[in-house]
C-alpha positions in Angstrom: 7.2 -51.9 -26.6 6.8 -54.8 -29.0 10.0 -56.2 -30.6 10.0 -58.1 -33.9 13.1 -59.7 -35.3 15.1 -57.7 -32.8 13.5 -54.4 -34.0 11.5 -52.3 -31.6 8.1 -51.1 -32.9 7.6 -47.5 -31.8 4.5 -46.9 -29.6 4.6 -43.2 -29.2 1.4 -41.1 -29.9 2.8 -40.0 -33.2 3.6 -43.6 -34.2 0.1 -44.8 -33.2 -1.5 -41.9 -35.1 0.5 -42.7 -38.3 -0.6 -46.4 -38.2 -4.1 -45.3 -37.5 -4.0 -43.2 -40.7 -2.6 -46.1 -42.7 -5.1 -48.6 -41.3 -8.0 -46.3 -42.0 -7.2 -46.1 -45.7 -5.3 -49.2 -46.5 -6.5 -52.8 -47.3 -5.0 -55.4 -44.9 -2.4 -56.6 -47.4 -1.0 -53.1 -47.9 -1.0 -52.4 -44.1 1.0 -55.6 -43.6 3.4 -54.5 -46.3 4.2 -51.2 -44.7 4.6 -52.9 -41.3 7.1 -55.3 -42.9 8.8 -52.4 -44.7 9.7 -50.8 -41.4 11.2 -53.9 -39.8 13.1 -55.0 -43.0 14.3 -51.4 -43.5 15.4 -51.1 -39.9 17.3 -54.4 -40.1 19.0 -53.2 -43.3 20.0 -49.8 -42.1 21.2 -51.3 -38.8 23.3 -53.8 -40.7 24.8 -51.0 -42.8 25.7 -49.1 -39.6 23.3 -46.2 -40.4 21.5 -44.3 -37.6 17.8 -43.6 -38.2 15.5 -41.9 -35.8 13.3 -44.7 -34.7 10.0 -42.8 -34.6 10.6 -41.0 -37.9 11.7 -44.2 -39.6 8.5 -45.9 -38.4 6.3 -43.1 -39.6 7.9 -42.9 -43.0 7.7 -46.6 -43.6 4.1 -46.8 -42.3 2.9 -44.0 -44.6 5.0 -44.7 -47.6 2.2 -46.1 -49.7 -0.6 -43.7 -49.0 -0.4 -42.8 -52.7 -1.6 -46.3 -53.6 -4.9 -45.8 -51.6 -8.1 -44.5 -53.0 -8.1 -41.7 -50.5 -4.8 -40.2 -51.5 -4.0 -41.4 -55.0 -4.3 -38.6 -57.6 -3.0 -37.4 -60.9 0.7 -37.6 -60.1 3.1 -40.5 -59.4 1.8 -42.4 -56.4 5.1 -41.8 -54.6 4.5 -38.0 -54.9 0.8 -38.2 -53.9 1.8 -40.2 -50.8 4.6 -37.9 -49.9 2.3 -34.9 -50.1 -0.3 -36.5 -48.0 2.2 -37.5 -45.4 3.7 -34.1 -45.3 0.3 -32.4 -44.7 -0.4 -35.0 -42.0 3.0 -34.5 -40.4 2.5 -30.7 -40.1 -1.0 -31.2 -38.7 0.6 -33.4 -36.0 3.0 -30.7 -35.0 6.1 -32.0 -36.7 8.6 -29.4 -37.8 9.0 -28.3 -41.4 12.3 -30.1 -41.6 10.9 -33.3 -40.2 8.0 -33.1 -42.7 10.4 -32.6 -45.5 12.5 -35.5 -44.5 9.3 -37.6 -44.4 8.4 -36.3 -47.9 11.9 -37.2 -49.3 11.8 -40.8 -47.9 8.3 -41.5 -49.4 8.8 -39.7 -52.7 12.1 -41.4 -53.3 11.3 -44.9 -52.0 11.3 -46.5 -55.5 14.3 -44.5 -56.7 17.2 -47.0 -56.6 20.6 -45.4 -56.5 19.1 -42.2 -55.2 17.2 -43.0 -52.0 19.9 -45.1 -50.5 22.4 -42.2 -50.7 20.0 -39.3 -50.0 19.7 -40.1 -46.3 19.6 -43.0 -43.8 15.8 -42.4 -43.5 15.4 -42.6 -47.3 17.5 -45.8 -47.3 15.3 -47.4 -44.6 12.1 -47.0 -46.6 13.7 -47.9 -49.9 15.6 -50.9 -48.7 12.6 -52.1 -46.6 10.1 -51.8 -49.5 12.6 -53.3 -51.9 13.2 -56.3 -49.8 9.5 -56.9 -49.2 8.3 -56.4 -52.8 11.3 -57.9 -54.7 13.4 -59.7 -52.2 16.3 -57.4 -52.6 18.9 -58.1 -49.9 17.0 -60.9 -48.3 20.0 -63.2 -48.6 21.9 -60.9 -46.2 19.7 -61.8 -43.3 19.3 -64.9 -41.1 16.2 -66.7 -42.5 14.8 -66.8 -38.9 14.6 -63.0 -38.9 12.7 -63.1 -42.2 10.4 -65.7 -40.8 9.8 -63.7 -37.6 8.7 -60.7 -39.7 6.3 -62.9 -41.8 4.8 -64.4 -38.7 4.1 -61.0 -37.2 2.8 -59.5 -40.5 1.7 -62.3 -42.9 1.8 -62.0 -46.7 -1.7 -63.2 -47.2 -3.1 -61.7 -50.5 -0.1 -59.4 -51.0 1.1 -60.4 -54.5 -2.3 -60.1 -56.1 -3.5 -57.1 -54.0 -0.3 -55.1 -54.7 -0.7 -55.8 -58.5 -4.2 -54.4 -58.3 -3.3 -51.2 -56.5 -0.4 -50.6 -58.8 -2.6 -51.0 -61.9 -5.1 -48.6 -60.3 -2.4 -46.0 -59.8 -1.3 -46.5 -63.4 -4.9 -45.9 -64.7 -5.4 -42.8 -62.5 -2.4 -41.0 -64.0 -0.8 -42.8 -66.9 1.2 -39.8 -68.2 2.9 -39.3 -64.9 4.9 -42.5 -65.3 6.7 -41.8 -68.6 10.4 -42.8 -68.3 9.8 -44.5 -65.0 9.9 -48.2 -63.8 6.1 -48.1 -64.1 6.0 -47.2 -67.8 5.8 -50.8 -69.1 2.9 -51.6 -66.7 1.1 -48.4 -67.8 1.6 -49.3 -71.5 0.3 -52.8 -70.9 -2.8 -51.9 -68.9 -3.7 -48.5 -70.4 -3.0 -49.1 -74.1 -0.6 -46.2 -74.4 3.0 -45.9 -75.6 4.9 -44.1 -72.9 8.6 -43.8 -73.6 11.0 -45.8 -71.5 14.7 -46.7 -72.0 14.1 -50.3 -72.9 11.8 -49.3 -75.8 13.8 -46.4 -77.0 17.4 -47.7 -76.8 19.6 -46.6 -78.4 18.0 -43.2 -77.9 17.0 -41.3 -81.0 17.9 -37.6 -81.1 14.5 -35.8 -81.3 16.2 -32.8 -82.9 18.4 -34.8 -85.3 17.0 -32.8 -88.2 18.4 -29.6 -86.9 21.7 -31.0 -85.7 24.8 -29.8 -87.6 
C-alpha cells in the first residue's frame, strides 16, 4: 500500500473503482485535487484526533467533485449533483444504504463551513481536505515537508486556472441554484444575474415590511 506524507492510500477494490470513476470523468488537474484532498483531510482529521474509516474517507474524497464534471453536473448545486452521483455509484457497488448516505453527506456538505466539520468525522475529512487544497485553510498547522510530499505525489499543474473554469461552468449550468451561497458572487459576475447574497443585501430588508405592524 502506498503511503504519502504518512497517510496510507487505500488499495481495496472499492477504492480502485472509485478512483477509476473519478479518472474517467475528471481532467488531470481535478483528479490531482481530489487525491490531495484525501491526504490533506486525513492529516487534518488525524491531527484533530478523529477516527475516519480509511476506505470510506478515501472514496468520499476521491468522488467529492463529480458534480464539477460534464458527466454529472446538472441543474442543482454541484455539491448535490456530485453527492447524488456518488450515492448511486455506491449502491451499485454493494455499499449499504447507511454508507451511501454517509458518502452523500460528506460530498454535499464539503463546502459548508461550520456544518461539515461538526456533522461527522467523514464530513470533516472532505471539508478540511478540500479547504486546505483550494484555499490553504489550516496549512500552517502542518510541517511544510508534509505539504511538499503531497504536492510531489500530486502536482498542482494547471489547478488554479482549471478549477476556475469548472466552477464557472457549474455556475452557468444552474445559476439559480446558487442564491445565498458562496458561489452567488461568481454567478452574478459570469452570468449577468443578480442573485441575492448576504454581502449585497446587508442589512437585510424585510420583504414583508409593508404588512408588518
